[in-house]
DOZASE-989065 format. One line per field, with one value per residue (C-alpha): residue number from 1; y, z, x. Coordinates in nm, 3 decimals. Layout:
REM DOZASE-989065
i: c(NUM,...) $
py: c(Y,...) $
pz: c(Z,...) $
px: c(X,...) $
***
This chain:
REM DOZASE-989065
i: c(1,2,3,4,5,6,7,8,9,10,11,12,13,14,15,16,17,18,19,20,21,22,23,24,25,26,27,28,29,30,31,32,33,34,35,36,37,38,39,40,41,42,43,44,45,46,47,48,49,50,51,52,53,54,55,56,57,58,59,60,61,62,63,64,65,66,67,68,69,70,71,72,73,74,75,76,77,78,79,80,81,82,83,84,85,86,87,88,89,90,91,92,93,94,95,96,97,98,99,100,101,102,103,104,105,106,107,108,109,110,111,112,113,114,115,116,117,118,119,120,121,122,123,124,125,126,127,128,129,130,131,132,133,134,135,136,137,138,139,140,141,142,143,144,145,146,147,148,149,150,151,152,153,154,155,156,157,158,159,160,161,162,163,164,165,166,167,168,169,170,171,172,173,174,175,176,177,178,179,180,181,182,183,184,185,186,187,188,189,190,191,192,193,194,195,196,197,198,199,200,201,202,203,204,205,206,207,208,209,210,211,212,213,214,215,216,217,218,219,220,221,222,223,224,225,226,227,228,229,230,231,232,233,234,235,236,237,238,239,240,241,242,243,244,245,246,247,248,249,250,251,252,253,254,255,256,257,258,259,260,261,262) $
py: c(0.355,0.119,-0.102,0.172,0.359,0.158,0.180,0.016,-0.360,-0.388,-0.509,-0.445,-0.323,-0.535,-0.310,-0.467,-0.263,-0.344,-0.153,-0.204,-0.129,-0.348,-0.291,0.077,0.023,-0.163,0.113,0.349,0.151,-0.108,0.010,-0.235,-0.546,-0.674,-1.005,-0.829,-0.597,-0.897,-1.019,-0.690,-0.749,-1.057,-0.811,-0.680,-1.004,-1.243,-1.122,-0.831,-1.035,-1.317,-1.079,-0.900,-1.232,-1.331,-0.999,-1.051,-1.397,-1.252,-0.955,-0.700,-0.386,-0.293,0.001,-0.010,0.241,0.279,0.461,0.683,0.460,0.166,0.375,0.493,0.152,-0.076,0.148,-0.126,-0.309,0.016,0.079,-0.273,-0.205,0.104,-0.067,-0.337,-0.074,-0.059,0.250,0.375,0.585,0.775,0.595,0.819,0.789,0.549,0.419,0.684,0.699,1.040,1.113,1.074,1.315,1.694,1.901,2.001,1.638,1.543,1.808,1.670,1.325,1.464,1.650,1.339,1.130,1.384,1.381,1.002,0.998,1.279,1.073,0.788,1.021,0.944,1.167,0.974,1.084,0.886,0.871,0.609,0.676,0.412,0.227,0.433,0.695,1.056,1.386,1.693,1.836,1.529,1.581,1.937,1.810,1.549,1.830,2.068,1.816,1.759,1.425,1.368,1.083,0.935,0.579,0.584,0.586,0.299,0.453,0.306,0.025,0.269,0.542,0.897,1.263,1.330,1.605,1.736,1.855,1.922,2.099,1.959,1.858,1.794,1.450,1.120,0.871,0.501,0.339,0.050,-0.212,-0.433,-0.735,-0.681,-0.642,-0.944,-0.839,-0.890,-1.229,-1.377,-1.200,-1.096,-1.391,-1.644,-1.774,-2.011,-1.946,-2.147,-1.945,-1.616,-1.745,-1.816,-1.450,-1.286,-1.505,-1.444,-1.073,-1.055,-1.250,-1.007,-0.702,-0.839,-0.912,-0.557,-0.400,-0.224,-0.174,-0.448,-0.279,-0.541,-0.429,-0.664,-0.645,-0.810,-0.958,-1.114,-1.215,-1.301,-1.632,-1.880,-2.052,-1.714,-1.579,-1.889,-1.823,-1.462,-1.576,-1.813,-1.529,-1.315,-1.606,-1.650,-1.281,-1.286,-1.585,-1.375,-1.177,-0.847,-0.724,-0.406,-0.468,-0.114,0.059,0.309,0.595,0.453,0.417,0.770,0.922,0.746,0.850,1.213,1.199,1.056,1.261,1.582) $
pz: c(1.991,2.254,2.244,2.427,2.096,2.003,2.164,2.507,2.498,2.163,2.116,1.741,1.437,1.137,0.848,0.529,0.210,-0.150,-0.462,-0.671,-1.007,-1.224,-1.582,-1.529,-1.551,-1.880,-2.023,-1.940,-2.077,-2.317,-2.438,-2.730,-2.528,-2.479,-2.323,-2.049,-1.992,-1.946,-1.667,-1.487,-1.507,-1.290,-1.000,-1.051,-1.206,-0.936,-0.686,-0.516,-0.406,-0.294,-0.091,0.064,0.173,0.334,0.519,0.643,0.774,0.949,1.077,0.976,0.764,0.496,0.275,-0.105,-0.290,-0.616,-0.942,-1.086,-1.392,-1.176,-1.011,-1.347,-1.515,-1.225,-1.010,-0.860,-0.714,-0.555,-0.411,-0.268,-0.100,0.069,0.161,0.348,0.563,0.405,0.330,-0.014,-0.095,-0.394,-0.639,-0.945,-1.246,-1.496,-1.259,-1.392,-1.304,-1.144,-1.087,-1.461,-1.597,-1.598,-1.314,-1.535,-1.615,-1.247,-1.164,-1.437,-1.279,-0.942,-1.104,-1.282,-0.969,-0.770,-1.024,-1.010,-0.633,-0.646,-0.883,-0.636,-0.354,-0.148,-0.023,0.035,0.310,0.202,-0.110,-0.242,-0.568,-0.841,-0.835,-0.521,-0.752,-0.641,-0.658,-0.435,-0.657,-0.599,-0.224,-0.274,-0.472,-0.207,0.047,-0.189,-0.275,0.088,0.166,0.530,0.494,0.240,0.191,-0.031,0.171,0.292,0.571,0.880,1.008,1.216,1.098,1.145,1.062,0.719,0.652,0.307,0.290,0.662,0.667,0.826,0.569,0.809,0.649,0.832,0.650,0.651,0.528,0.285,0.181,-0.126,0.103,0.216,-0.135,-0.306,-0.663,-0.684,-0.515,-0.701,-1.035,-1.091,-0.925,-0.967,-0.613,-0.473,-0.168,0.066,-0.038,0.024,0.359,0.449,0.379,0.543,0.851,1.013,0.929,1.097,1.399,1.435,1.398,1.661,1.900,1.860,1.887,1.553,1.229,0.973,0.655,0.393,0.035,-0.193,-0.540,-0.597,-0.935,-0.772,-0.419,-0.534,-0.680,-0.434,-0.316,-0.244,-0.071,0.147,0.253,0.339,0.541,0.735,0.811,0.937,1.145,1.297,1.387,1.533,1.748,1.928,2.084,2.112,1.753,1.629,1.284,1.155,0.827,0.696,0.807,1.158,1.179,1.041,1.282,1.577,1.470,1.437,1.784,1.929,1.742,1.592) $
px: c(1.170,1.036,0.730,0.539,0.517,0.207,-0.136,-0.165,-0.149,0.024,0.382,0.413,0.219,0.120,0.015,-0.116,-0.152,-0.233,-0.132,-0.446,-0.286,-0.511,-0.387,-0.298,0.078,0.040,-0.178,0.109,0.403,0.257,-0.084,-0.087,0.001,-0.351,-0.242,-0.044,-0.338,-0.563,-0.339,-0.393,-0.766,-0.725,-0.744,-1.100,-1.224,-1.100,-0.844,-1.017,-1.318,-1.091,-0.875,-1.171,-1.320,-0.991,-0.970,-1.326,-1.231,-0.928,-1.132,-0.870,-0.876,-0.624,-0.529,-0.562,-0.342,-0.528,-0.449,-0.720,-0.735,-0.841,-1.112,-1.245,-1.239,-1.332,-1.545,-1.761,-1.463,-1.342,-1.686,-1.676,-1.343,-1.487,-1.815,-1.624,-1.454,-1.111,-0.905,-0.807,-0.501,-0.367,-0.137,-0.110,-0.337,-0.175,0.092,0.333,0.702,0.665,1.032,1.095,0.831,0.814,0.673,0.381,0.308,0.328,0.069,-0.153,-0.131,-0.241,-0.530,-0.656,-0.610,-0.812,-1.095,-1.118,-1.150,-1.405,-1.620,-1.592,-1.696,-1.387,-1.104,-0.781,-0.544,-0.238,-0.025,0.216,0.397,0.396,0.730,0.809,0.960,0.924,1.113,1.121,0.850,0.633,0.651,0.530,0.232,0.152,0.122,-0.055,-0.325,-0.411,-0.253,-0.157,0.088,0.328,0.458,0.767,1.090,1.307,1.513,1.344,1.125,0.919,0.682,0.809,0.749,0.895,1.149,1.238,1.598,1.592,1.256,0.941,0.682,0.396,0.358,0.382,0.604,0.512,0.833,0.842,1.096,1.145,1.185,0.825,0.682,0.528,0.609,0.988,0.967,0.673,0.688,1.050,1.224,0.940,0.971,0.712,0.496,0.719,1.023,0.844,0.715,1.078,1.158,0.858,0.812,1.155,1.133,0.793,0.919,1.208,0.986,0.751,1.036,1.169,0.824,0.841,0.647,0.579,0.454,0.367,0.295,0.100,-0.053,-0.392,-0.301,0.006,-0.093,-0.447,-0.331,-0.472,-0.152,0.002,-0.305,-0.323,0.036,-0.049,-0.350,-0.126,0.116,-0.171,-0.301,0.042,0.053,-0.298,-0.209,0.052,-0.233,-0.048,-0.032,-0.200,-0.350,-0.396,-0.465,-0.213,-0.438,-0.460,-0.082,-0.033,-0.286,-0.124,0.225,0.118,-0.036,0.286,0.546,0.405) $
***
């Protein structure tokens, strides 16, 4: 695809999303580890406000994929995300590994997720599976529950219309990549901000040169540590300085892709 894929005047797309897990994953896999759960609460206690302030300074909007548990437990922070003009997307209920549970259990997750968003008064259009783990059955539920785009596959660096075993799903896919996820670098490999900058900056430069899609996935409890957030702000500043970059939410990218390709 050429640079003309994007709206007029834009060379490339910079899409920033956050998986606002809070302590949902720990409630799923380690419900008795209260210290680990406290670390997840760094998100609503500190990181969300810090991130929202940074996004305001940069004058960009982002997408927050949020488990139902987070909505139910930390409702005010979710309301703040919406009030500042950002998008929210579905992300399971307790950060479940959907591909590893039964079809009945998967449906239960989608039902609980739906109820949480209904209590918030918000209808999400996009879905991202916890751990990026889905099955064919999960894709069916994504469609059944009214989502318009998915963000789980790693087979492109451009958005596209998703097929399931050769059949059109009607969903836009916003592809992801472990390279562009903060968690493995900062948490698994314990890299410092300079090391992660050295990974992300050349990838972004290459994406911009090619006129393609830069989809960055961050986690508030991870990227919200100030040295890391300062690095992210510098990356955004660098992209803004180019003057021809479309900073778009996932919904905006999905809507544009559907307009271009469907």
